[in-house]
C-alpha positions as CSV (number, residue, x, y, z in Angstrom):
1,M,-5.3,87.6,20.5
2,A,-3.3,89.1,17.7
3,P,-4.7,89.6,14.2
4,G,-5.2,86.3,12.5
5,A,-5.6,84.4,15.7
6,G,-9.4,84.2,15.2
7,Y,-12.4,85.6,17.0
8,S,-16.0,84.5,17.3
9,F,-19.2,85.9,18.6
10,R,-22.5,84.2,19.2
11,Y,-25.8,85.3,20.6
12,Y,-27.3,83.0,23.3
13,E,-30.4,81.3,21.8
14,S,-32.4,82.4,24.9
15,Y,-31.4,86.0,24.1
16,I,-32.8,85.7,20.6
17,A,-35.9,83.9,21.8
18,A,-36.6,86.6,24.4
19,G,-36.6,89.2,21.6
20,G,-33.2,90.6,22.3
21,V,-31.9,93.4,20.1
22,P,-28.6,93.2,18.1
23,V,-25.6,94.6,19.8
24,S,-24.6,96.2,16.6
25,V,-25.9,96.7,13.0
26,T,-22.8,94.8,11.9
27,L,-23.9,91.8,14.1
28,P,-27.6,91.2,13.4
29,L,-29.4,88.5,15.4
30,R,-28.8,85.0,14.2
31,K,-28.2,81.6,15.7
32,E,-25.0,81.0,13.8
33,Q,-21.7,82.1,15.2
34,Y,-19.8,85.0,13.7
35,V,-16.1,84.3,13.0
36,S,-13.4,86.8,12.0
37,D,-9.6,87.0,11.8
38,Y,-9.9,90.4,13.5
39,L,-11.6,91.7,16.6
40,F,-15.2,92.8,15.7
41,P,-15.5,96.6,15.5
42,F,-18.2,96.5,18.2
43,F,-15.7,95.1,20.7
44,S,-12.7,97.0,19.5
45,N,-14.6,100.2,20.3
46,M,-14.9,99.1,23.9
47,I,-11.1,99.2,24.3
48,P,-9.3,102.3,25.6
49,E,-7.1,104.2,23.2
50,G,-3.9,106.1,23.2
51,A,-2.3,106.9,26.5
52,N,-5.0,105.2,28.5
53,R,-4.4,101.9,26.6
54,K,-0.6,102.2,27.1
55,M,-1.0,102.8,30.8
56,I,-3.4,99.8,31.2
57,C,-1.2,97.5,29.2
58,R,1.9,98.5,31.1
59,A,0.1,98.1,34.5
60,L,-1.4,94.7,33.5
61,R,1.6,93.5,31.4
62,I,-0.5,93.1,28.3
63,D,0.9,93.6,24.8
64,E,-0.8,96.7,23.3
65,K,-1.4,94.7,20.1
66,D,-3.3,92.0,22.1
67,L,-6.7,93.7,21.6
68,F,-8.7,90.8,23.1
69,G,-6.3,90.6,26.1
70,V,-7.0,94.3,26.8
71,L,-10.8,93.8,26.2
72,Y,-10.8,90.7,28.5
73,A,-8.9,92.5,31.2
74,M,-11.4,95.4,31.2
75,A,-14.5,93.3,30.7
76,G,-15.0,92.5,34.4
77,K,-14.8,96.2,35.2
78,D,-16.7,98.0,32.5
79,T,-18.9,96.3,29.9
80,I,-21.9,97.5,27.9
81,G,-25.3,96.1,28.7
82,A,-25.9,92.4,28.3
83,V,-22.5,91.8,26.6
84,N,-20.2,89.2,28.3
85,V,-16.6,88.7,27.1
86,R,-15.0,85.3,27.7
87,R,-11.9,83.6,26.5
88,I,-12.6,80.1,25.1
89,A,-9.7,77.8,24.9
């Protein structure tokens, strides 16, 4: 998604109930969904930068500005811990 397209993040209630820890200090545990016009820093830090991003975008035919597209393409291959990335239509 391009900036302004809208992003959301939500912890599963079962994760909170099981005593899960926040994925980031900027995303403390809560039941309510987080919403932003821009990709959350926690997720943007999971995206390759520079020449690596260019190579991946070229190979997968993804616009370099489509941060979620790059994240989503990489999510099935390399994610951090219990974090899942999904596109919700």
